[in-house]
Backbone as XML, in Angstrom:
<?xml version="1.0"?>
<chain id="A" units="angstrom">
  <residue number="1" name="UNK">
    <atom name="N" x="78.020" y="46.643" z="112.119"/>
    <atom name="CA" x="78.398" y="46.732" z="113.498"/>
    <atom name="C" x="79.106" y="45.476" z="113.926"/>
  </residue>
  <residue number="2" name="UNK">
    <atom name="N" x="80.060" y="45.678" z="114.747"/>
    <atom name="CA" x="80.826" y="44.542" z="115.247"/>
    <atom name="C" x="80.057" y="43.856" z="116.367"/>
  </residue>
  <residue number="3" name="UNK">
    <atom name="N" x="80.179" y="42.540" z="116.403"/>
    <atom name="CA" x="79.474" y="41.773" z="117.427"/>
    <atom name="C" x="80.325" y="41.560" z="118.667"/>
  </residue>
  <residue number="4" name="UNK">
    <atom name="N" x="81.632" y="41.652" z="118.524"/>
    <atom name="CA" x="82.503" y="41.382" z="119.661"/>
    <atom name="C" x="83.038" y="42.689" z="120.236"/>
  </residue>
  <residue number="5" name="UNK">
    <atom name="N" x="83.532" y="42.593" z="121.440"/>
    <atom name="CA" x="84.128" y="43.748" z="122.103"/>
    <atom name="C" x="85.334" y="44.240" z="121.312"/>
  </residue>
  <residue number="6" name="UNK">
    <atom name="N" x="86.125" y="43.280" z="120.843"/>
    <atom name="CA" x="87.311" y="43.647" z="120.048"/>
    <atom name="C" x="86.896" y="44.388" z="118.780"/>
  </residue>
  <residue number="7" name="UNK">
    <atom name="N" x="85.853" y="43.932" z="118.126"/>
    <atom name="CA" x="85.364" y="44.579" z="116.915"/>
    <atom name="C" x="84.858" y="45.983" z="117.204"/>
  </residue>
  <residue number="8" name="UNK">
    <atom name="N" x="84.150" y="46.141" z="118.308"/>
    <atom name="CA" x="83.634" y="47.461" z="118.689"/>
    <atom name="C" x="84.779" y="48.420" z="119.002"/>
  </residue>
  <residue number="9" name="UNK">
    <atom name="N" x="85.799" y="47.924" z="119.701"/>
    <atom name="CA" x="86.958" y="48.769" z="119.991"/>
    <atom name="C" x="87.696" y="49.154" z="118.718"/>
  </residue>
  <residue number="10" name="UNK">
    <atom name="N" x="87.790" y="48.226" z="117.789"/>
    <atom name="CA" x="88.449" y="48.518" z="116.510"/>
    <atom name="C" x="87.681" y="49.594" z="115.754"/>
  </residue>
  <residue number="11" name="UNK">
    <atom name="N" x="86.363" y="49.462" z="115.699"/>
    <atom name="CA" x="85.540" y="50.470" z="115.029"/>
    <atom name="C" x="85.670" y="51.830" z="115.709"/>
  </residue>
  <residue number="12" name="UNK">
    <atom name="N" x="85.670" y="51.833" z="117.032"/>
    <atom name="CA" x="85.805" y="53.089" z="117.770"/>
    <atom name="C" x="87.175" y="53.712" z="117.490"/>
  </residue>
  <residue number="13" name="UNK">
    <atom name="N" x="88.201" y="52.890" z="117.472"/>
    <atom name="CA" x="89.544" y="53.384" z="117.161"/>
    <atom name="C" x="89.619" y="53.962" z="115.754"/>
  </residue>
  <residue number="14" name="UNK">
    <atom name="N" x="88.984" y="53.283" z="114.815"/>
    <atom name="CA" x="88.968" y="53.779" z="113.434"/>
    <atom name="C" x="88.225" y="55.111" z="113.347"/>
  </residue>
  <residue number="15" name="UNK">
    <atom name="N" x="87.106" y="55.227" z="114.062"/>
    <atom name="CA" x="86.334" y="56.476" z="114.056"/>
    <atom name="C" x="87.155" y="57.609" z="114.649"/>
  </residue>
  <residue number="16" name="UNK">
    <atom name="N" x="87.857" y="57.321" z="115.734"/>
    <atom name="CA" x="88.710" y="58.343" z="116.355"/>
    <atom name="C" x="89.827" y="58.749" z="115.405"/>
  </residue>
  <residue number="17" name="UNK">
    <atom name="N" x="90.400" y="57.782" z="114.745"/>
    <atom name="CA" x="91.485" y="58.062" z="113.803"/>
    <atom name="C" x="91.002" y="58.937" z="112.641"/>
  </residue>
  <residue number="18" name="UNK">
    <atom name="N" x="89.834" y="58.618" z="112.101"/>
    <atom name="CA" x="89.278" y="59.411" z="111.002"/>
    <atom name="C" x="88.987" y="60.845" z="111.453"/>
  </residue>
  <residue number="19" name="UNK">
    <atom name="N" x="88.415" y="60.977" z="112.640"/>
    <atom name="CA" x="88.116" y="62.305" z="113.165"/>
    <atom name="C" x="89.396" y="63.099" z="113.399"/>
  </residue>
  <residue number="20" name="UNK">
    <atom name="N" x="90.414" y="62.444" z="113.939"/>
    <atom name="CA" x="91.693" y="63.122" z="114.157"/>
    <atom name="C" x="92.286" y="63.572" z="112.828"/>
  </residue>
  <residue number="21" name="UNK">
    <atom name="N" x="92.152" y="62.754" z="111.803"/>
    <atom name="CA" x="92.667" y="63.115" z="110.476"/>
    <atom name="C" x="91.925" y="64.336" z="109.934"/>
  </residue>
  <residue number="22" name="UNK">
    <atom name="N" x="90.603" y="64.357" z="110.096"/>
    <atom name="CA" x="89.807" y="65.500" z="109.639"/>
    <atom name="C" x="90.212" y="66.775" z="110.378"/>
  </residue>
  <residue number="23" name="UNK">
    <atom name="N" x="90.394" y="66.645" z="111.690"/>
    <atom name="CA" x="90.804" y="67.801" z="112.494"/>
    <atom name="C" x="92.184" y="68.278" z="112.043"/>
  </residue>
  <residue number="24" name="UNK">
    <atom name="N" x="93.094" y="67.350" z="111.822"/>
    <atom name="CA" x="94.433" y="67.713" z="111.355"/>
    <atom name="C" x="94.390" y="68.435" z="110.026"/>
  </residue>
  <residue number="25" name="UNK">
    <atom name="N" x="93.545" y="67.957" z="109.120"/>
    <atom name="CA" x="93.413" y="68.617" z="107.816"/>
    <atom name="C" x="92.853" y="70.025" z="107.967"/>
  </residue>
  <residue number="26" name="UNK">
    <atom name="N" x="91.877" y="70.160" z="108.840"/>
    <atom name="CA" x="91.252" y="71.475" z="109.071"/>
    <atom name="C" x="92.276" y="72.450" z="109.672"/>
  </residue>
  <residue number="27" name="UNK">
    <atom name="N" x="93.055" y="71.967" z="110.634"/>
    <atom name="CA" x="94.086" y="72.811" z="111.248"/>
    <atom name="C" x="95.109" y="73.219" z="110.193"/>
  </residue>
  <residue number="28" name="UNK">
    <atom name="N" x="95.477" y="72.293" z="109.343"/>
    <atom name="CA" x="96.439" y="72.589" z="108.284"/>
    <atom name="C" x="95.897" y="73.656" z="107.327"/>
  </residue>
  <residue number="29" name="UNK">
    <atom name="N" x="94.627" y="73.540" z="106.971"/>
    <atom name="CA" x="94.000" y="74.529" z="106.089"/>
    <atom name="C" x="94.006" y="75.916" z="106.731"/>
  </residue>
  <residue number="30" name="UNK">
    <atom name="N" x="93.637" y="75.970" z="108.008"/>
    <atom name="CA" x="93.589" y="77.257" z="108.709"/>
    <atom name="C" x="94.994" y="77.844" z="108.867"/>
  </residue>
  <residue number="31" name="UNK">
    <atom name="N" x="95.974" y="76.983" z="109.101"/>
    <atom name="CA" x="97.357" y="77.470" z="109.206"/>
    <atom name="C" x="97.811" y="78.052" z="107.871"/>
  </residue>
  <residue number="32" name="UNK">
    <atom name="N" x="97.444" y="77.431" z="106.782"/>
    <atom name="CA" x="97.789" y="77.941" z="105.450"/>
    <atom name="C" x="97.114" y="79.293" z="105.211"/>
  </residue>
  <residue number="33" name="UNK">
    <atom name="N" x="95.849" y="79.405" z="105.615"/>
    <atom name="CA" x="95.142" y="80.675" z="105.465"/>
    <atom name="C" x="95.806" y="81.760" z="106.304"/>
  </residue>
  <residue number="34" name="UNK">
    <atom name="N" x="96.209" y="81.424" z="107.520"/>
    <atom name="CA" x="96.879" y="82.396" z="108.389"/>
    <atom name="C" x="98.207" y="82.820" z="107.792"/>
  </residue>
  <residue number="35" name="UNK">
    <atom name="N" x="98.950" y="81.880" z="107.240"/>
    <atom name="CA" x="100.238" y="82.188" z="106.603"/>
    <atom name="C" x="100.029" y="83.140" z="105.428"/>
  </residue>
  <residue number="36" name="UNK">
    <atom name="N" x="99.018" y="82.875" z="104.621"/>
    <atom name="CA" x="98.729" y="83.740" z="103.474"/>
    <atom name="C" x="98.322" y="85.142" z="103.926"/>
  </residue>
  <residue number="37" name="UNK">
    <atom name="N" x="97.527" y="85.224" z="104.999"/>
    <atom name="CA" x="97.086" y="86.523" z="105.518"/>
    <atom name="C" x="98.289" y="87.331" z="106.011"/>
  </residue>
  <residue number="38" name="UNK">
    <atom name="N" x="99.168" y="86.667" z="106.766"/>
    <atom name="CA" x="100.358" y="87.345" z="107.279"/>
    <atom name="C" x="101.235" y="87.816" z="106.121"/>
  </residue>
  <residue number="39" name="UNK">
    <atom name="N" x="101.388" y="86.981" z="105.109"/>
    <atom name="CA" x="102.198" y="87.346" z="103.949"/>
    <atom name="C" x="101.603" y="88.562" z="103.238"/>
  </residue>
  <residue number="40" name="UNK">
    <atom name="N" x="100.288" y="88.562" z="103.082"/>
    <atom name="CA" x="99.610" y="89.687" z="102.435"/>
    <atom name="C" x="99.804" y="90.975" z="103.236"/>
  </residue>
  <residue number="41" name="UNK">
    <atom name="N" x="99.637" y="90.893" z="104.555"/>
    <atom name="CA" x="99.800" y="92.077" z="105.399"/>
    <atom name="C" x="101.242" y="92.572" z="105.388"/>
  </residue>
  <residue number="42" name="UNK">
    <atom name="N" x="102.199" y="91.658" z="105.324"/>
    <atom name="CA" x="103.612" y="92.050" z="105.262"/>
    <atom name="C" x="103.897" y="92.781" z="103.952"/>
  </residue>
  <residue number="43" name="UNK">
    <atom name="N" x="103.326" y="92.301" z="102.860"/>
    <atom name="CA" x="103.516" y="92.983" z="101.576"/>
    <atom name="C" x="102.878" y="94.371" z="101.601"/>
  </residue>
  <residue number="44" name="UNK">
    <atom name="N" x="101.708" y="94.472" z="102.211"/>
    <atom name="CA" x="101.052" y="95.778" z="102.312"/>
    <atom name="C" x="101.904" y="96.740" z="103.126"/>
  </residue>
  <residue number="45" name="UNK">
    <atom name="N" x="102.453" y="96.272" z="104.230"/>
    <atom name="CA" x="103.301" y="97.129" z="105.064"/>
    <atom name="C" x="104.549" y="97.551" z="104.302"/>
  </residue>
  <residue number="46" name="UNK">
    <atom name="N" x="105.136" y="96.640" z="103.557"/>
    <atom name="CA" x="106.325" y="96.968" z="102.767"/>
    <atom name="C" x="105.985" y="98.015" z="101.707"/>
  </residue>
  <residue number="47" name="UNK">
    <atom name="N" x="104.851" y="97.852" z="101.059"/>
    <atom name="CA" x="104.438" y="98.828" z="100.049"/>
    <atom name="C" x="104.231" y="100.205" z="100.671"/>
  </residue>
  <residue number="48" name="UNK">
    <atom name="N" x="103.602" y="100.247" z="101.838"/>
    <atom name="CA" x="103.393" y="101.537" z="102.520"/>
    <atom name="C" x="104.720" y="102.173" z="102.899"/>
  </residue>
  <residue number="49" name="UNK">
    <atom name="N" x="105.659" y="101.362" z="103.362"/>
    <atom name="CA" x="106.972" y="101.892" z="103.737"/>
    <atom name="C" x="107.689" y="102.449" z="102.511"/>
  </residue>
  <residue number="50" name="UNK">
    <atom name="N" x="107.603" y="101.743" z="101.399"/>
    <atom name="CA" x="108.240" y="102.225" z="100.168"/>
    <atom name="C" x="107.583" y="103.514" z="99.681"/>
  </residue>
  <residue number="51" name="UNK">
    <atom name="N" x="106.262" y="103.593" z="99.790"/>
    <atom name="CA" x="105.561" y="104.813" z="99.396"/>
    <atom name="C" x="105.974" y="105.982" z="100.281"/>
  </residue>
  <residue number="52" name="UNK">
    <atom name="N" x="106.078" y="105.744" z="101.590"/>
    <atom name="CA" x="106.487" y="106.801" z="102.517"/>
    <atom name="C" x="107.917" y="107.243" z="102.220"/>
  </residue>
  <residue number="53" name="UNK">
    <atom name="N" x="108.786" y="106.300" z="101.913"/>
    <atom name="CA" x="110.169" y="106.630" z="101.582"/>
    <atom name="C" x="110.225" y="107.485" z="100.318"/>
  </residue>
  <residue number="54" name="UNK">
    <atom name="N" x="109.467" y="107.097" z="99.303"/>
    <atom name="CA" x="109.450" y="107.853" z="98.053"/>
    <atom name="C" x="108.902" y="109.255" z="98.285"/>
  </residue>
  <residue number="55" name="UNK">
    <atom name="N" x="107.853" y="109.366" z="99.091"/>
    <atom name="CA" x="107.267" y="110.666" z="99.385"/>
    <atom name="C" x="108.285" y="111.556" z="100.103"/>
  </residue>
  <residue number="56" name="UNK">
    <atom name="N" x="108.997" y="110.997" z="101.072"/>
    <atom name="CA" x="110.005" y="111.766" z="101.807"/>
    <atom name="C" x="111.133" y="112.210" z="100.875"/>
  </residue>
  <residue number="57" name="UNK">
    <atom name="N" x="111.550" y="111.335" z="99.981"/>
    <atom name="CA" x="112.597" y="111.702" z="99.017"/>
    <atom name="C" x="112.125" y="112.824" z="98.102"/>
  </residue>
  <residue number="58" name="UNK">
    <atom name="N" x="110.878" y="112.740" z="97.652"/>
    <atom name="CA" x="110.335" y="113.784" z="96.777"/>
    <atom name="C" x="110.259" y="115.122" z="97.506"/>
  </residue>
  <residue number="59" name="UNK">
    <atom name="N" x="109.806" y="115.096" z="98.760"/>
    <atom name="CA" x="109.716" y="116.335" z="99.534"/>
    <atom name="C" x="111.103" y="116.916" z="99.804"/>
  </residue>
  <residue number="60" name="UNK">
    <atom name="N" x="112.078" y="116.060" z="100.075"/>
    <atom name="CA" x="113.440" y="116.533" z="100.303"/>
    <atom name="C" x="113.997" y="117.166" z="99.034"/>
  </residue>
  <residue number="61" name="UNK">
    <atom name="N" x="113.712" y="116.583" z="97.899"/>
    <atom name="CA" x="114.171" y="117.138" z="96.623"/>
    <atom name="C" x="113.526" y="118.500" z="96.380"/>
  </residue>
  <residue number="62" name="UNK">
    <atom name="N" x="112.231" y="118.628" z="96.685"/>
    <atom name="CA" x="111.553" y="119.910" z="96.522"/>
    <atom name="C" x="112.179" y="120.976" z="97.420"/>
  </residue>
  <residue number="63" name="UNK">
    <atom name="N" x="112.498" y="120.599" z="98.654"/>
    <atom name="CA" x="113.117" y="121.542" z="99.585"/>
    <atom name="C" x="114.476" y="121.982" z="99.059"/>
  </residue>
  <residue number="64" name="UNK">
    <atom name="N" x="115.262" y="121.043" z="98.538"/>
    <atom name="CA" x="116.575" y="121.401" z="97.976"/>
    <atom name="C" x="116.429" y="122.349" z="96.789"/>
  </residue>
  <residue number="65" name="UNK">
    <atom name="N" x="115.455" y="122.060" z="95.936"/>
    <atom name="CA" x="115.241" y="122.924" z="94.767"/>
    <atom name="C" x="114.782" y="124.316" z="95.201"/>
  </residue>
  <residue number="66" name="UNK">
    <atom name="N" x="113.888" y="124.382" z="96.201"/>
    <atom name="CA" x="113.431" y="125.679" z="96.708"/>
    <atom name="C" x="114.585" y="126.456" z="97.327"/>
  </residue>
  <residue number="67" name="UNK">
    <atom name="N" x="115.418" y="125.776" z="98.102"/>
    <atom name="CA" x="116.565" y="126.436" z="98.736"/>
    <atom name="C" x="117.532" y="126.949" z="97.666"/>
  </residue>
  <residue number="68" name="UNK">
    <atom name="N" x="117.753" y="126.162" z="96.634"/>
    <atom name="CA" x="118.663" y="126.577" z="95.564"/>
    <atom name="C" x="118.088" y="127.780" z="94.813"/>
  </residue>
  <residue number="69" name="UNK">
    <atom name="N" x="116.786" y="127.732" z="94.558"/>
    <atom name="CA" x="116.140" y="128.843" z="93.861"/>
    <atom name="C" x="116.209" y="130.115" z="94.705"/>
  </residue>
  <residue number="70" name="UNK">
    <atom name="N" x="116.020" y="130.011" z="96.002"/>
    <atom name="CA" x="116.066" y="131.174" z="96.878"/>
    <atom name="C" x="117.488" y="131.734" z="96.947"/>
  </residue>
  <residue number="71" name="UNK">
    <atom name="N" x="118.463" y="130.848" z="96.979"/>
    <atom name="CA" x="119.842" y="131.321" z="97.056"/>
    <atom name="C" x="120.266" y="131.964" z="95.737"/>
  </residue>
  <residue number="72" name="UNK">
    <atom name="N" x="119.727" y="131.510" z="94.640"/>
    <atom name="CA" x="120.039" y="132.099" z="93.346"/>
    <atom name="C" x="119.352" y="133.454" z="93.176"/>
  </residue>
  <residue number="73" name="UNK">
    <atom name="N" x="118.190" y="133.660" z="93.822"/>
    <atom name="CA" x="117.397" y="134.881" z="93.641"/>
    <atom name="C" x="117.688" y="135.946" z="94.684"/>
  </residue>
  <residue number="74" name="UNK">
    <atom name="N" x="118.552" y="135.683" z="95.646"/>
    <atom name="CA" x="118.720" y="136.617" z="96.743"/>
    <atom name="C" x="119.423" y="137.900" z="96.314"/>
  </residue>
  <residue number="75" name="UNK">
    <atom name="N" x="120.153" y="137.906" z="95.245"/>
    <atom name="CA" x="120.844" y="139.107" z="94.781"/>
    <atom name="C" x="122.092" y="139.379" z="95.577"/>
  </residue>
  <residue number="76" name="UNK">
    <atom name="N" x="122.562" y="138.433" z="96.325"/>
    <atom name="CA" x="123.792" y="138.597" z="97.112"/>
    <atom name="C" x="124.947" y="138.107" z="96.269"/>
  </residue>
  <residue number="77" name="UNK">
    <atom name="N" x="125.841" y="138.894" z="95.962"/>
    <atom name="CA" x="127.040" y="138.422" z="95.282"/>
    <atom name="C" x="128.132" y="139.420" z="95.463"/>
  </residue>
</chain>
């Protein structure tokens, strides 16, 4: 412990500085976690969109094939 007022103020300043550094590190860690979470959710959304697109393309292809089969089987010529 410091015996003088100046020493006590220096110690208090150092304690505040250390605490601020710890808080800054904690905020940085949480920001990194938030960034990773957002990135993960964005990838999930992209995957769902690609799956929906593929499903729609497959259904459209089935409809085209069904329409072609029906037009070939109608006996109209």
